[in-house]
N, C-alpha and C positions, 0 to 999 in steps of 0.2 A: 515707251513702247515695251510691253511685256505680255501682250495677249497672243497666244499661239493656238492654232487649230492643227491637229494632225488627223488627216483622213486615211483611215486604215489602222485598225487596232490589233494587227497581227504581231508577229515577233518584233520586227523593227519598230513599228509604230508605238507599241505598248512600252517597250523599253525606252525608246527616245522620249516619249511623253512623260513617263515617270521620272526620268533623269532631269529633263528640262524643268519640270515642276520642282524638283529638289534643288535646282539652281535658283529658284525664286520666281519663276515665270508662272503666269496663269495659263493653264493648258486645258484644252478641250480635245478629247479623243473621240473620233467619229468612226462608226462602222455601220454598214447596212445590215449586218447580222444582228437582229434584235435579241436573240438568245445570248449572244456573246456579251452585248452591252448589259443585259440583265444580270448576267453572272458577275461582270466587273462591278456593277453597282451594288452587288451583294458580297463583295470581297472574294469572289471565286475567280482565280486566275486561270485562264483557259490553256496556258502553256506552262511547261516546267522550266523555270530559270531560277537558280539559287538566289535568294534575297529579293526577288521581284515582288513577292506578296507583301512583305513589310514596307518596301519602298512605296508601293501603290497605296497601302492603307495609311501610311504617314501623311502623304500629300493629299489624300482625300480628306483626312481629318483636318488639315490646315486649309482646306478649300482652295488649294492650288491646282487640283486635278479633278476633272469631271468627265463623265462618259455619257454620250447621247447618240441618238440616230438623227437628230435634227440638224441636218447639214446646212440648211439655209441660214439659220441664226448663227451657227458657228462660223460660217464664212463671213457673214456681215460684221460680226463682232470682233474679228481677229485682225491683227496687224501682219502676221506671218502665217502662211498656210503651208504645212508640210504634206507632200504626197508620199505615202508609205504603203502603197498597195502592192500586191504580188505581181510579178512578171514571170509566170510559169513558162517552162519550155514547151513549145509546140512539137508536134511529131517530127518536124524537119530540123529540130534543134534550135530554131530561132526563138527569141523572147517574145512572148505574147503581150502586146501593149494595150489590149482592149480595156483593162481596168484603169490604166493611166489615162488613156484618152477619155474614158467616161468621167473620171474625176476632173480633168481639165475642162470638159464641157459643163460640168456642174458648177465649177468655180466661175466660169464665164457667165453662167445663168444668174448667179447671186451676188457677184462682186459689186460693191457699192462705193468704193473709194480706192485710193492707191493701196496695193498689197504687194508683198513679196511672196512669190510662190516658189517653194523649195522642193526640188525632187530628191527624195531620200531613197526611193526605190532604185534597184539596180537595173539600168536601162541601156539599150544600145546607143552608140554615138549618134547624135542628131535628134535625140528624143526631146531635148530642151526646145528645139525649134518647132517640133510637132505640138508640144504643150502650148507654146506661145501662139501658134496659129489657131489652135482649137479655141483658145480663150478669145482671141480677136474675132473669130467667126461668131462666137456666141454673143459678144458685145455688139457686133454689127447687126445681128439679128434683133437685138433689143433696141437698136438705134441709140446706144449710149457710147460714151468714150471715156473710160477710166484708165489711167496709167497703171502699169504694174511692171514688176521685174521678175525674171526667171532666174533661179539659182540652182546649180547642181551641187549637192552636198552629200556625196556617197558615204554610206556607213561601212565601218570595218569592225563589226561586232562578231566575236566568237561565241557560239552557243555554249553556255556553261560559265562564261566569264563576261557576259555582255555588259553588265552594270559597271564592272571595273573598266572595261574597254571604252565605254562611253565617257566615264568620268576621268580616265587617265589615258587619253588617246596618244598615239605616237605623233599624229598630226591631224589637223582639220583641213579638209580640202574644200575650197569654195570656187566654183566656176560661175562667173557672173559678168555683167556688162555695164554696171554703173557704180560709181562711188557711193551713191546713196544706199544701194543694196549691200555693198561691202560694209558700210558703217552699221547698218541694221543687223547684219549677221554677226558682226563682232559684239554687238550688244546682246544678242541671243546667247552667244557663247562667252559672255563677259567673264564668267568664273574661270574658264579655261584660258582666256586671253590674259587675264591678270596673273595666272600661274605660269605664264610664258610657254604655253603649248605652242609648238610651231604651226603657223597658218600658211597653207599653200593657196595663194589667190591667183587664179588663172581664168581662161575663158571656159565657156560651158562645155564645149566638145572635149577639151583636154581633161576636164574633171571627170567626164563620163568615161573617157579612155583610161584614166588612172585606176578606176575601180576594177575594170576588166583586166587590165595589165597586171595589177597586183595579185588578184586571185589566180589568174592563169599561171603566173610565175610560181606561186606557192604550190599549186597543183603539180607543176612540172618538177619542182624540187622533191615533193613526196614520191612522185613516179620515178624520178632518177634514183633515189636511194633504194626504192623497191627493186629496181632492175639491178643495181649494184648488189643488193642482198641475194638475188637469184644467182648472180654470177659467183658470189662468195660461197654459196652452197656447193657449186660445181667444182670450185678450185680448192676448197678447204680453208677459206679465210673466214674471219669473224667480222660481220658487218657492224657490230656495236663498236669495235675498236676503230674500224674505218670511219664511221660516222663521227665518233668522238674526236679523232684527229682532224677530220675535215672541219668540224665545228670550231676548232681552235683557231682556224684561219679567219682573221677578221673580215676578209673579203667574202666569206661564205656564211659564217655564223652557224650555231648549232640548231636553230629552230627549223622545224619541219624536216628533220633528218632522222625520222623514226620509221623504220621499216614495218610493214604490216600487210594486211589483206587488201589494201587499196583505199583511196579516199572516197567519201560520200558526203551526204548532207545536202542542204538547200542551196549552197552557193557554188562550190567548186565544179560539180558536174554541169550545172545549168550555165554558169558563166563561161567555162571553157568552151562549151558547145556554141554558145551565142557568139563569142568572140571569133571562133573559127568560121562560123557561118558568115559573119560580117566580112571577114578577110577574103573568103571565097567569092562573095558577092561582088566585091570591087576588084576581083582578079589580082589580089595580093595575099595569097594564102599564107597564114602563119603555120608552116608545116610542123614546127616543134609542138605547137598546141594540138594539132591534129594527131600527131603520134602519141602525145600524152594521153589523149582520150582513149585511143585504142589500147595502149599499154595498161591503163588503169583497169579497163574491163578485163583484159587478159589476166591481170594479177588476181582478180577475184576468182576467175575460173581455175587458175593455178592452185589456189588453196583447196578447192574441191577435188582437183586431180591429185593433190598431195595426199589427201585423206584416202581416196580410192586406191592409189598405188600402195599405200602403207598397209591398208586393211584387207585388200583383195576383195573377196565376195562381200557385198554390202547388203544383200537382200535380207530383209527382216532384222537387220542390226539396229540397235538403238544408240543414238548419239546424244550426249548431254551438252547443251549449248549454253555458255555463259556470256551474256551480252548480245543484244541485237541492234541497239542504237548505233549510229555511225561513229559516235564518240561518247565518252563519259560525261556526266553532268548535264544531260539533256534527254528528252523523251523523243527526239526527232529520229525517224527512220528513213527519211527521204534519201533515196539512192544509197542506202547503207549496204556495205559489202555483204552483210548477212543475208540479204534478200537473194542476191545472185547465188551465193554459196549454198544456201539451204535448198533453193529451188533446183539447183544442179544435182545435189546429192539425192533429192527426192526422186529423181529419175531412176535411181537404183533401188527403189522401194525401201528406203531408210525411214525409220521413225525417229522422232526428236522429243527430248524433254528440254524445255527452255526456261531460263530465268534471266531477267534483267530488272534492276532496281526501279527503273522508270519506263521501260519500253514495252511492257506486256500489253497494255491497252492498244498502243499503236501496232504492236506486233500482230495482233489478231486481225487487223485490217490489212497490213502490208503483206502478210503471209497467208492471205485468204485462200489462194490457189492450192496450198498444201495443208490446210488447217486440219484435215482429217488424219494427218500423220503426226500432229503435234499435241503434246501435253504441256500446258503452261504451269509452272511450279511457283511455290511461295518463297523459296530461298535457294541458294546455290547447292546446298547439300541434298535437297530433295531432287534437284535437277540431275545430279550425278549418281543417284542410287540405282543400282542394277543396270547401268549403261555399259556398252561395249567400248565407248570412247568418250573422251572429254575434249571439247573445242572451246577455246577462249577467243571471242571475236571482238570484245570491247573491254578496255582496261579500267573498269571501275575499281576504285581503291580497295573495296572489300574482297575483290578477287585476287589481290596481291598478297594477302596474308591468310590464305586458307590453310586449314590443317591437312597437310598432304597425306599424313598417315591415315587420317580418318577417311579421306577420299579414296585411298587405296582399298580400304576395308569395304567401303560402300559400293565401289564399282564392280561390275562383273568382269569387264575386260581391263586392259592396262595401256590402252592408247591415249596419249596425252598430247594434244595439238595446241600449242601455245602460240597463236598467231599474232600476239602482241608482245612476245618476248619479255614477259614479266617474271619468269622463273629461270633459275640457273640449271642448265642441263645436268651437271654432275649431281646436284642435290636430288633432282627428280628421278634420275636413272638409278641412283643408289637405293631408292624405295621400290624398285622393280617395275617402273613405268617404261614404256617405249615412247621416248620424247621426240617431238617434232616442233620446230619453230621456223622463223623466217630469217635466213641469211647467216646462220651460225652452224 
C-alpha cells in the first residue's frame, strides 16, 4: 500500500503531499482550481513556504508526486484519500464545512473498493461522522456497498517551518475505529514510526478535539503574556525577564511567551472562534477561550492607541511600516495584526510606506480599503525614508540587523515603535529616537 490521493492542494495539502512523496509514497494532489494545478505542473508554487519548491521539484522528478484535476481516477487509484480542503470561518465564527462535505460526496461518487479516508482539515468535533454519512448516502444512491474507514489526522504545521514540522513532529494523532485503518496509517507514516515518533491513537472525536484544544491553548498562552506585558508597562517591570523566568519552569516552557501586537494567521483566530462557538452551542462555554478572543482583538487596538497617544496629532503624518504578514517566513496575512492596526490608524488620515519581504502582494489585497494611503516599497530603507515614525510589526530577520544610524538620517521624525521587541531600548534611545515597545 503506497498510493495516496490528497484532495485540496492548498497549504496543508501541498506540504503534506510533498512530504509524503518524500517518504516514498506515490502521491496525487487534486484541486478544482485549474490554474493552480497548471502552475504546480510548471514548478510554480502558489504559496510561500521555505524549501517547498525544491521538495516538490525533487519528488516530481522521481515521479512520486503528481498534480491533476481528475478526481475520479485519483480516487479510484488510491488506497488512502486525504481531505485537505479549507474550513473558513463563517460570519458567526463557526467553521464552514461545505468544502469538506463536497469532497465526501465526491469520494462516495467514485469509490470502487475499500479505502481509508483521512481528514487532515481542521474541523469541528463530529465532522468524521458527517463525512462517513455523506459517503454512505452516495454509495446508497449508486446502489453499491464498499467498505471504508474514516480517520482523523489533524495537522500541526507552523507556517514558515511546515516541512520540518511534518518530518519531525512532536506526535502523530490518529482518530480511528478499526485496527485495519490503524495499520494502514502506520504504514503511511512508516518513516516517522520507525524513528519512534510518538503516536496518539484514539477515537475520531477525541482526535478532532485535540487539534482545537492545542491551538486554543497556544493562543491563550500568547494572549496571557501580552496581558502580562501590558501590566509590566504600567508597573515598570520588564516582560522579557518575566517571560524568561516563566519559561525556565518545566511546567510552562518558553514557547509562545513572546509579547507583541497579538496573534493572527490562518489557524489561531479561526480555531479559537470555532471551538468557542461549539462550546456555546452545547451550553458548556469555554470562557477562557472567549476572553482570549476578545483580549487578542484588544491587543491589536492597543498598538494603534499606543502610536496615537505617543505622536498626538496624526493627520497627514507618514508612518513607515516594516512587516505586514502575521509572522516571518510566510506571505500569509490572514487575520494579521497589521490589518487591524493600519486600518485603525488610517481613521486619523495617516499615510503609510510599507515593506515586507514576502507580504506585499497579499498586502495589496488585504489592505485594499486603505490602499490610497499606502506606498509599497522595495526595501526597508525606502520604507523609512522621510517618515515621521517607524513601526515594526513582523520580526523578519533582516529587520533585526538594520543600520540604526542610517535610519535616523533617513527619517524625518524620531518615533520608533518596536512592537516585536527586537531592539534594546538603551541603544535606540542613545541615537535620539523616542522608543516604544511592548511590556518593557
